C-alpha positions as CSV (number, residue, x, y, z in Angstrom):
1,X,59.9,79.2,-54.9
2,X,60.4,80.7,-51.6
3,X,61.0,77.0,-49.7
4,X,64.0,76.2,-52.0
5,X,65.5,80.0,-52.0
6,X,65.4,79.8,-48.0
7,X,67.2,76.6,-48.3
8,X,69.8,77.7,-50.6
9,X,70.2,80.5,-48.0
10,X,70.9,78.3,-45.1
11,X,72.8,75.9,-46.6
12,X,75.0,79.1,-47.6
13,X,75.3,80.3,-44.3
14,X,76.1,76.9,-42.5
15,X,78.7,76.0,-45.4
16,X,80.6,79.4,-44.6
17,X,80.1,79.5,-40.9
18,X,80.9,75.9,-40.3
19,X,84.5,76.4,-42.8
20,X,85.3,79.5,-41.0
21,X,84.4,78.9,-37.4
22,X,84.0,74.8,-37.5
23,X,80.9,72.9,-36.7
24,X,81.5,72.7,-32.6
25,X,81.4,76.6,-32.3
26,X,78.7,77.0,-34.9
27,X,74.9,77.7,-33.0
28,X,71.9,76.8,-35.5
29,X,71.1,80.9,-34.4
30,X,74.3,81.9,-35.7
31,X,73.1,80.0,-39.0
32,X,69.7,81.5,-38.9
33,X,70.8,84.9,-38.3
34,X,73.7,84.9,-40.8
35,X,70.6,83.7,-43.8
36,X,68.0,86.3,-42.9
37,X,66.0,83.4,-41.4
38,X,64.5,82.2,-38.0
39,X,65.5,79.1,-36.0
40,X,62.4,77.8,-36.4
41,X,62.2,78.2,-40.1
42,X,65.9,76.3,-40.3
43,X,64.5,73.7,-38.0
44,X,61.4,73.3,-40.8
45,X,63.5,73.6,-44.0
46,X,66.3,71.7,-43.0
47,X,66.3,70.4,-39.5
48,X,68.5,70.0,-36.6
49,X,72.5,70.7,-36.6
50,X,73.6,67.4,-37.5
51,X,70.9,66.8,-40.5
52,X,72.0,70.5,-41.5
53,X,75.8,69.4,-41.5
54,X,74.6,66.1,-43.8
55,X,73.0,68.2,-46.0
56,X,76.0,70.8,-46.5
57,X,78.0,68.1,-47.1
58,X,75.9,66.3,-49.7
59,X,75.2,70.0,-51.4
60,X,78.8,70.7,-51.6
61,X,79.7,67.1,-53.6
62,X,76.5,67.0,-55.7
63,X,76.9,71.2,-56.5
64,X,73.1,71.4,-56.3
65,X,70.7,72.0,-53.1
66,X,69.6,67.9,-53.4
67,X,71.8,65.2,-52.9
68,X,72.4,62.9,-56.5
69,X,73.6,59.6,-56.1
70,X,77.2,59.1,-57.9
71,X,75.6,57.3,-60.7
72,X,73.7,60.0,-62.0
73,X,76.3,62.4,-61.7
74,X,77.9,63.8,-65.2
75,X,81.2,63.5,-65.0
76,X,80.5,59.7,-63.8
77,X,78.5,59.0,-67.1
78,X,80.8,60.7,-69.0
79,X,84.0,58.7,-67.4
80,X,82.0,55.5,-68.4
81,X,81.3,56.5,-71.4
82,X,84.6,56.7,-72.9
83,X,86.5,53.5,-73.5
84,X,89.8,55.3,-73.1
85,X,91.6,55.0,-69.7
86,X,93.8,58.2,-70.0
87,X,90.3,60.4,-71.6
88,X,88.9,58.8,-68.2
89,X,91.1,60.6,-66.3
90,X,90.7,63.5,-67.9
91,X,87.7,63.9,-66.9
92,X,87.9,62.6,-63.0
93,X,90.8,65.0,-62.6
94,X,88.6,68.1,-63.9
95,X,86.2,66.8,-62.1
96,X,88.0,66.7,-58.8
97,X,89.3,70.4,-59.6
98,X,85.9,71.8,-59.9
99,X,84.4,70.2,-56.9
100,X,86.9,70.5,-54.5
101,X,86.9,74.5,-53.7
102,X,83.6,73.9,-52.0
103,X,84.0,70.1,-51.0
104,X,87.5,70.5,-49.7
105,X,86.8,72.9,-46.7
106,X,83.5,71.6,-45.6
107,X,85.5,67.6,-45.7
108,X,88.5,69.2,-43.4
109,X,85.6,71.2,-41.2
110,X,84.2,67.9,-40.8
111,X,87.2,66.0,-40.1
112,X,87.8,68.4,-37.7
113,X,84.3,68.0,-35.8
114,X,84.6,64.4,-35.7
115,X,87.3,64.5,-33.4
116,X,84.5,65.5,-30.6
117,X,81.4,65.3,-31.8
118,X,79.9,61.8,-32.4
119,X,77.7,62.6,-35.1
120,X,80.0,64.0,-37.2
121,X,82.3,60.9,-36.6
122,X,79.6,59.1,-37.8
123,X,79.3,61.1,-40.6
124,X,82.9,61.6,-42.0
125,X,83.5,57.5,-41.6
126,X,80.4,57.1,-44.1
127,X,81.5,59.9,-46.3
128,X,85.3,58.3,-46.1
129,X,83.9,54.9,-46.8
130,X,81.8,55.8,-49.5
131,X,84.3,58.0,-51.5
132,X,86.9,55.0,-50.9
133,X,84.2,52.3,-52.6
134,X,83.8,55.0,-55.6
135,X,87.3,54.8,-56.1
136,X,87.8,51.1,-56.3
137,X,84.7,51.1,-58.1
138,X,86.4,53.5,-60.5
139,X,89.6,51.2,-60.8
140,X,87.6,48.4,-61.5
141,X,86.1,50.3,-64.4
142,X,89.5,51.6,-65.7
143,X,90.5,47.9,-65.1
144,X,88.0,46.9,-68.5
145,X,89.8,49.1,-70.6
146,X,93.1,46.7,-70.4
147,X,95.3,49.5,-70.1
148,X,96.4,49.8,-66.4
149,X,99.6,48.2,-64.9
150,X,99.2,44.4,-64.3
151,X,101.4,44.8,-61.0
152,X,99.0,47.1,-59.5
153,X,95.5,45.7,-57.8
154,X,92.7,47.7,-58.5
155,X,92.8,47.9,-54.3
156,X,96.1,50.0,-54.8
157,X,94.6,52.0,-57.4
158,X,91.4,52.9,-55.5
159,X,93.7,53.9,-52.2
160,X,96.1,56.2,-54.4
161,X,93.2,57.8,-56.3
162,X,91.5,57.7,-52.8
163,X,93.9,59.9,-51.1
164,X,95.7,61.8,-53.9
165,X,92.0,63.1,-54.3
166,X,91.6,64.1,-50.9
167,X,90.6,67.3,-49.3
168,X,94.3,66.6,-47.2
169,X,95.9,67.0,-50.5
170,X,94.2,69.5,-52.4
171,X,94.7,71.8,-49.4
172,X,98.6,71.5,-49.3
173,X,99.1,72.3,-52.7
174,X,96.2,75.0,-53.3
175,X,96.1,76.6,-49.7
176,X,99.5,75.9,-48.4
177,X,102.0,76.2,-52.3
178,X,99.7,78.6,-54.0
179,X,98.4,76.4,-56.8
180,X,94.9,77.1,-58.3
181,X,92.3,74.2,-58.6
182,X,92.9,74.0,-62.6
183,X,96.7,73.0,-61.9
184,X,96.2,70.7,-59.3
185,X,93.4,69.1,-62.1
186,X,96.5,69.2,-64.4
187,X,99.0,67.4,-62.4
188,X,96.2,64.7,-60.8
189,X,95.6,63.6,-64.4
190,X,99.7,63.7,-65.6
191,X,100.5,61.7,-61.8
192,X,97.4,59.2,-62.6
193,X,98.8,58.6,-66.1
194,X,101.9,57.9,-65.7
195,X,101.3,56.2,-62.4
196,X,99.0,53.9,-63.1
197,X,99.0,53.1,-67.3
198,X,100.9,50.3,-68.4
199,X,102.0,52.8,-71.3
200,X,102.0,56.2,-70.4
201,X,103.6,57.9,-73.1
202,X,103.8,61.9,-71.9
203,X,100.0,62.2,-70.8
204,X,99.9,65.8,-71.1
205,X,101.1,65.6,-74.8
206,X,98.1,63.6,-75.7
207,X,95.7,66.4,-74.8
208,X,95.4,68.6,-71.7
209,X,92.2,69.0,-69.6
210,X,89.2,70.0,-72.2
211,X,89.0,73.8,-71.4
212,X,92.3,74.8,-70.4
213,X,95.5,75.9,-72.1
């Protein structure tokens, strides 16, 4: 139990320092101090700094201190269980809105660090490719509903979802323009529905994202 608590404290401290100061400027000693532990304990609980960064990124994605494969995430399972394309958009947009406050800052920190650090560059490329693969799979599953525009390929739909659900797009609207994360999620849902569905109607008239006014 104590080991898990220490690990969580280290991941939280690393997330804060990486996003505030940047990966390169943050030392393991600073992370250990912020977590109230020693450098030796940090190495024992998590590993070297590149390993720690990977764990922070994976924790931000999963919302847990452990890596959760995409297929096992709750929102992915709910997307696959519903036969309706618009509902799939609703679920995924809501998930992005919930995840982005924790994922966007660390993704941007990783992107910036990738410019000078080889370990960060490799991780950034891996995460970007993994996201693109998941988005293409999402588009392919949407295609099976028969509701998508036939003139848009799965590759194009996947790329647009990849870009619009990304950290840069979220930051532009939420941090720079003052949107809430919830509004960002509603915007993704409406935009995807209007752009990708063969007969989109008025998406927000069909029912807003569950749990929002």
